[in-house]
C-alpha positions as CSV (number, residue, x, y, z in Angstrom):
1,M,7.8,6.4,46.9
2,A,11.6,6.6,46.1
3,D,12.6,6.9,42.5
4,D,14.2,3.4,42.3
5,K,11.0,1.7,43.8
6,H,7.6,1.4,42.3
7,H,4.5,-0.6,42.7
8,P,5.2,-4.3,41.5
9,S,2.1,-4.5,39.4
10,I,2.8,-1.2,37.5
11,M,5.2,-1.1,34.6
12,S,8.2,1.2,34.9
13,K,8.5,4.1,32.4
14,K,11.4,2.3,30.9
15,S,9.5,-0.9,30.5
16,M,6.5,0.9,29.0
17,E,8.8,2.6,26.3
18,A,10.3,-0.8,25.4
19,V,6.9,-2.3,24.6
20,A,5.3,0.7,23.1
21,G,6.5,-0.2,19.6
22,T,5.1,-3.7,19.8
23,A,1.4,-2.9,19.9
24,G,-0.5,-3.8,16.6
25,S,1.3,-4.4,13.3
26,G,3.1,-1.0,13.7
27,T,2.8,-0.7,9.8
28,T,0.7,2.1,8.2
29,L,-1.4,0.4,5.5
30,F,-1.5,2.0,2.0
31,S,-5.1,2.7,2.4
32,E,-4.2,4.8,5.4
33,I,-1.5,6.6,3.6
34,F,-3.9,7.4,0.7
35,T,-6.7,8.6,3.1
36,Q,-4.1,11.0,4.6
37,V,-3.3,12.2,1.0
38,N,-7.1,12.4,0.5
39,N,-7.5,14.7,3.6
40,A,-4.5,16.9,3.0
41,K,-5.6,20.4,2.0
42,D,-3.1,21.3,-0.7
43,K,-0.6,19.7,-3.1
44,P,2.5,20.3,-1.1
45,K,1.1,18.5,1.9
46,K,-0.1,15.6,-0.3
47,V,3.5,15.3,-1.9
48,E,5.0,15.5,1.6
49,I,2.8,12.7,2.9
50,L,3.8,10.4,0.0
51,R,7.4,11.2,0.6
52,Q,7.1,10.6,4.3
53,Y,6.0,7.0,3.6
54,D,8.3,6.5,0.6
55,N,9.3,2.8,0.0
56,Q,9.7,0.5,-2.9
57,P,6.3,-1.3,-2.5
58,L,4.5,2.1,-2.4
59,R,6.2,3.2,-5.6
60,Q,5.4,-0.1,-7.3
61,L,1.8,0.3,-6.4
62,L,1.6,3.8,-7.6
63,K,3.4,3.2,-10.8
64,G,0.9,0.3,-11.5
65,A,-2.0,2.7,-10.9
66,F,-0.8,5.6,-13.0
67,D,1.7,4.5,-15.6
68,P,-0.3,4.0,-18.8
69,K,2.4,1.6,-20.2
70,I,1.5,-1.0,-17.4
71,E,-1.3,-3.2,-18.6
72,W,-2.8,-5.8,-16.3
73,D,-3.4,-9.2,-17.7
74,L,-6.5,-9.6,-15.5
75,P,-10.2,-9.3,-16.7
76,D,-11.7,-5.9,-16.3
77,G,-13.5,-4.9,-13.2
78,D,-13.5,-6.6,-9.8
79,P,-13.2,-10.4,-9.6
80,P,-15.5,-12.3,-7.3
81,F,-13.7,-12.7,-3.9
82,I,-14.6,-12.9,-0.3
83,A,-13.3,-9.9,1.5
84,N,-11.2,-10.5,4.6
85,Q,-13.2,-9.5,7.6
86,A,-10.4,-9.9,10.2
87,P,-9.8,-6.8,12.3
88,L,-6.9,-4.6,11.5
89,G,-3.6,-5.9,13.0
90,T,-4.8,-9.6,13.0
91,E,-5.2,-12.2,10.3
92,H,-4.5,-10.6,7.1
93,G,-1.5,-9.9,4.8
94,L,0.0,-6.5,4.0
95,L,-0.1,-5.1,0.5
96,R,3.5,-3.9,1.0
97,N,4.5,-7.4,1.3
98,E,2.6,-8.6,-1.6
99,A,3.8,-5.7,-4.0
100,K,6.8,-7.9,-5.0
101,R,4.4,-10.3,-6.6
102,L,2.6,-7.7,-8.7
103,Y,4.7,-8.5,-11.8
104,Y,2.8,-11.8,-12.1
105,F,-0.2,-9.8,-13.2
106,V,1.4,-7.5,-15.8
107,K,0.9,-8.3,-19.4
108,G,4.0,-9.9,-20.9
109,A,5.9,-10.1,-17.6
110,N,5.3,-13.8,-16.7
111,N,4.1,-15.9,-19.6
112,K,4.7,-19.2,-17.8
113,L,1.4,-18.7,-15.9
114,T,-1.9,-19.2,-17.7
115,K,-4.6,-16.5,-17.4
116,T,-6.5,-18.8,-15.0
117,Q,-3.5,-19.2,-12.7
118,K,-3.0,-15.5,-12.7
119,E,-6.7,-14.8,-11.9
120,T,-6.7,-17.4,-9.1
121,M,-3.4,-15.9,-7.6
122,F,-5.0,-12.4,-7.8
123,I,-8.2,-13.6,-6.0
124,Q,-6.1,-15.3,-3.3
125,T,-4.1,-12.2,-2.8
126,L,-7.2,-10.1,-2.4
127,E,-8.7,-12.5,0.1
128,G,-5.5,-12.6,2.1
129,L,-5.4,-8.8,2.5
130,H,-7.2,-6.5,4.9
131,A,-10.5,-5.3,3.1
132,D,-9.3,-1.7,2.8
133,E,-6.0,-3.0,1.3
134,A,-7.8,-5.2,-1.2
135,K,-9.8,-2.2,-2.3
136,V,-6.5,-0.3,-2.9
137,L,-5.2,-3.2,-5.0
138,L,-8.4,-3.3,-7.0
139,G,-8.0,0.5,-7.5
140,M,-4.5,0.0,-8.7
141,K,-5.6,-2.7,-11.2
142,N,-8.4,-0.7,-12.5
143,K,-6.4,2.5,-12.6
144,S,-8.9,4.2,-10.4
145,L,-6.9,5.2,-7.3
146,N,-7.4,8.9,-8.2
147,K,-11.2,8.4,-8.1
148,M,-11.1,6.6,-4.7
149,Y,-8.7,9.1,-3.1
150,K,-9.2,12.7,-3.9
151,G,-5.9,14.5,-4.6
152,L,-4.0,11.3,-5.2
153,T,-3.2,12.3,-8.8
154,E,-0.6,11.4,-11.5
155,S,0.9,15.0,-10.9
156,V,1.2,14.4,-7.2
157,V,2.8,11.1,-7.5
158,K,5.3,12.3,-10.1
159,E,6.2,15.2,-8.0
160,A,6.6,13.1,-4.8
161,F,8.9,10.7,-6.3
162,G,10.8,12.9,-8.8
163,W,9.5,10.9,-11.8
164,T,9.3,12.0,-15.4
165,D,6.4,11.5,-17.7
166,N,7.7,7.9,-18.2
167,F,7.4,7.3,-14.5
168,V,11.0,6.9,-13.9
169,R,13.6,9.2,-12.2
170,P,15.7,11.3,-14.7
171,E,19.2,9.8,-15.2
172,Q,21.8,11.5,-13.0
173,K,24.8,12.9,-14.8
């Protein structure tokens, strides 16, 4: 066959490249990132993985999990919720998109909502997420991500994002 002709039922290489990025959600879940950190052999590799996926929602989630000054205005333990059983890439929300709403659940951050409203919102958020992402959110709230993912430690997180002991970047002079 000549280069400019191809079988009509086979996509050209150019067409395949154009649609390659449209499969699935194309977004790496936080649970997948943390599993990569868990599986990395040493601290420099763990730090590198967090830096590779660095974004504001990831930082918010990790700050919520490790910063002792952040207290969650939610009951201890896991609330009763129905885990979303939808397969990956289908009917579920992304924790990266829900991260902007996490402040609703921090003590003192939003006093307009009652405790019941906060708890209801939290359960709705959990139920809308992929089951693995819901586990990550619970791990953040319970400050137990480091127990769920070996090597995802306060030290690794601080180094990855250049944070001080106060979980902020030092002021630039």
